[in-house]
C-alpha positions as CSV (number, residue, x, y, z in Angstrom):
1,M,-11.7,-41.9,38.6
2,N,-12.9,-42.5,35.4
3,A,-15.9,-40.9,33.5
4,N,-18.4,-43.6,34.4
5,E,-17.6,-43.2,38.3
6,L,-18.0,-39.6,38.0
7,K,-21.2,-39.7,36.2
8,A,-22.5,-42.3,38.8
9,Q,-21.6,-39.9,41.6
10,L,-23.1,-36.9,39.8
11,N,-26.4,-38.9,39.5
12,T,-26.3,-39.8,43.2
13,W,-25.7,-36.3,44.2
14,V,-28.4,-34.8,41.9
15,R,-31.2,-37.7,43.2
16,S,-30.3,-36.7,46.7
17,M,-31.5,-33.0,46.2
18,T,-34.8,-31.8,46.7
19,P,-36.9,-30.8,43.6
20,R,-36.6,-27.3,44.5
21,E,-32.6,-27.4,44.7
22,R,-32.5,-29.4,41.4
23,L,-34.2,-26.5,39.9
24,M,-31.9,-24.0,41.4
25,V,-29.0,-25.9,40.3
26,A,-30.4,-26.2,36.8
27,A,-31.0,-22.4,36.3
28,A,-27.5,-21.7,37.8
29,S,-26.0,-24.0,35.2
30,V,-28.0,-22.4,32.4
31,L,-26.8,-19.0,33.7
32,V,-23.2,-20.1,34.0
33,V,-23.4,-21.6,30.1
34,V,-25.0,-18.3,28.9
35,A,-22.3,-16.0,30.6
36,L,-19.5,-18.4,29.2
37,A,-21.1,-18.2,25.7
38,W,-21.2,-14.2,26.0
39,L,-17.7,-14.0,27.2
40,L,-16.1,-16.6,24.9
41,L,-18.0,-16.3,21.7
42,L,-20.2,-13.1,21.4
43,N,-18.3,-10.4,23.2
44,P,-15.1,-10.8,21.3
45,L,-17.2,-10.7,18.1
46,Y,-19.0,-7.5,19.0
47,S,-15.9,-5.8,20.3
48,S,-13.8,-6.6,17.4
49,Q,-16.6,-5.3,15.3
50,E,-16.5,-1.9,17.0
51,Q,-12.8,-1.8,16.8
52,L,-13.2,-2.5,13.0
53,A,-15.9,0.2,12.7
54,Q,-13.5,2.6,14.5
55,R,-10.7,2.0,12.2
56,V,-13.0,2.4,9.1
57,N,-14.2,6.0,10.5
58,G,-10.5,6.7,11.2
59,K,-9.3,5.8,7.7
60,S,-12.4,7.6,6.2
61,T,-11.4,10.7,8.2
62,L,-7.7,10.3,7.0
63,F,-8.9,10.0,3.5
64,A,-11.0,13.1,3.7
65,E,-8.2,15.0,4.8
66,L,-5.6,13.8,2.4
67,Q,-8.2,14.7,-0.4
68,Q,-8.7,18.3,1.0
69,R,-4.9,18.7,1.1
70,A,-4.5,17.3,-2.4
71,A,-6.9,19.8,-3.5
72,N,-5.3,22.6,-1.8
73,R,-2.0,21.8,-3.3
74,A,-3.3,21.4,-6.7
75,N,-4.6,25.0,-6.5
76,Q,-1.2,26.3,-5.2
77,P,1.4,27.5,-8.0
78,V,4.5,25.1,-8.0
79,T,7.6,27.1,-7.0
80,R,10.1,24.7,-7.5
81,S,13.3,25.8,-9.3
82,I,14.2,23.8,-12.4
83,Q,17.9,22.9,-12.4
84,G,20.2,22.7,-15.4
85,L,18.4,25.3,-17.6
86,D,22.0,26.5,-18.5
87,Q,23.2,22.9,-19.5
88,S,22.7,20.9,-22.5
89,I,19.9,18.1,-22.3
90,V,22.4,15.6,-23.5
91,V,24.7,16.7,-20.4
92,V,21.8,16.5,-18.0
93,I,20.7,12.9,-19.4
94,D,24.2,11.7,-19.1
95,R,24.8,12.9,-15.4
96,T,21.4,11.7,-14.2
97,T,21.4,8.4,-15.7
98,R,24.8,7.8,-14.3
99,L,23.7,8.6,-10.8
100,R,20.6,6.5,-11.1
101,G,22.7,3.5,-12.7
102,L,20.9,3.6,-15.9
103,S,23.8,4.6,-18.0
104,P,24.6,0.8,-19.0
105,Y,21.2,0.5,-20.5
106,L,21.1,3.8,-22.5
107,K,21.8,2.8,-26.0
108,R,21.0,6.0,-27.9
109,N,20.9,9.7,-26.8
110,Q,20.0,11.6,-30.0
111,P,19.4,15.4,-29.6
112,D,16.6,16.8,-32.1
113,G,17.0,20.4,-31.6
114,N,17.8,22.5,-28.5
115,N,14.8,21.2,-26.2
116,I,14.2,17.7,-27.4
117,V,16.2,14.5,-27.3
118,R,15.2,10.7,-28.2
119,L,16.6,8.1,-26.1
120,R,16.6,4.2,-26.4
121,F,17.0,2.1,-23.3
122,E,17.5,-1.7,-23.7
123,N,16.9,-4.3,-20.9
124,A,16.5,-1.5,-18.3
125,P,14.9,-2.0,-14.8
126,F,11.5,-0.6,-15.2
127,D,11.2,0.7,-11.6
128,D,14.4,2.7,-11.9
129,L,13.6,3.9,-15.4
130,V,10.3,5.4,-14.3
131,T,11.8,6.6,-11.0
132,W,14.6,8.6,-13.1
133,L,11.8,9.8,-15.7
134,N,10.1,11.4,-12.6
135,E,13.4,12.8,-11.4
136,V,14.1,14.6,-14.6
137,K,10.8,15.8,-15.1
138,V,10.4,17.5,-11.4
139,G,14.1,18.5,-11.1
140,Y,15.2,19.3,-14.8
141,G,11.9,20.2,-16.6
142,L,12.3,17.3,-18.9
143,A,9.0,15.8,-19.8
144,A,8.4,12.5,-21.5
145,T,6.3,13.6,-24.6
146,S,6.1,9.9,-26.1
147,A,7.2,6.5,-25.2
148,S,7.4,3.0,-26.6
149,I,7.7,0.4,-24.1
150,D,8.3,-3.4,-24.9
151,L,8.9,-6.3,-22.3
152,A,12.7,-7.4,-22.3
153,G,13.8,-11.0,-21.7
154,S,13.7,-11.1,-18.0
155,P,11.0,-9.9,-15.7
156,G,11.2,-6.3,-14.5
157,R,13.2,-5.3,-17.6
158,I,12.0,-3.3,-20.6
159,N,13.3,-1.9,-23.7
160,C,11.9,1.6,-24.2
161,S,12.2,4.4,-26.7
162,V,11.3,7.9,-25.3
163,V,11.3,11.4,-26.3
164,L,12.2,14.0,-23.6
165,E,11.3,17.6,-24.0
166,R,12.5,20.6,-21.8
167,S,9.5,22.2,-20.8
168,G,10.9,24.8,-18.0
169,G,13.1,26.8,-20.6
């Protein structure tokens, strides 16, 4: 059965109805179209909007909680013990750069007194170097007091001169 035959049968069926039946079929058709529009278009939009609002509220609550924890933590004294206070800064740097895989990039390790050392890294991986600097600060009390960083030849690589000073001794 093709579309023209179907259309002709539908016209014949509608013409055979009384005006009251036609009105009822038209009203029912409108209700079906409105219900389908609600179910297929509007309801998913409203429910996804509600889900997004709930997620935003959840994230806002989490953010407020994290801010509160950070404020509480900032007010607490740091009780971490600093390692290697009995060791030379040069020894600590040598050991930690080897463990982190940075020793091939360390071109100069020049002590300047008991608590200061000047370092020069060439073509070092940036991420690894920053992670190492944080590790020696937290674990060994060696803070970077100055640094000069230049891009090296390849992406993610840097040349860096840094001065470390022992702050926990």
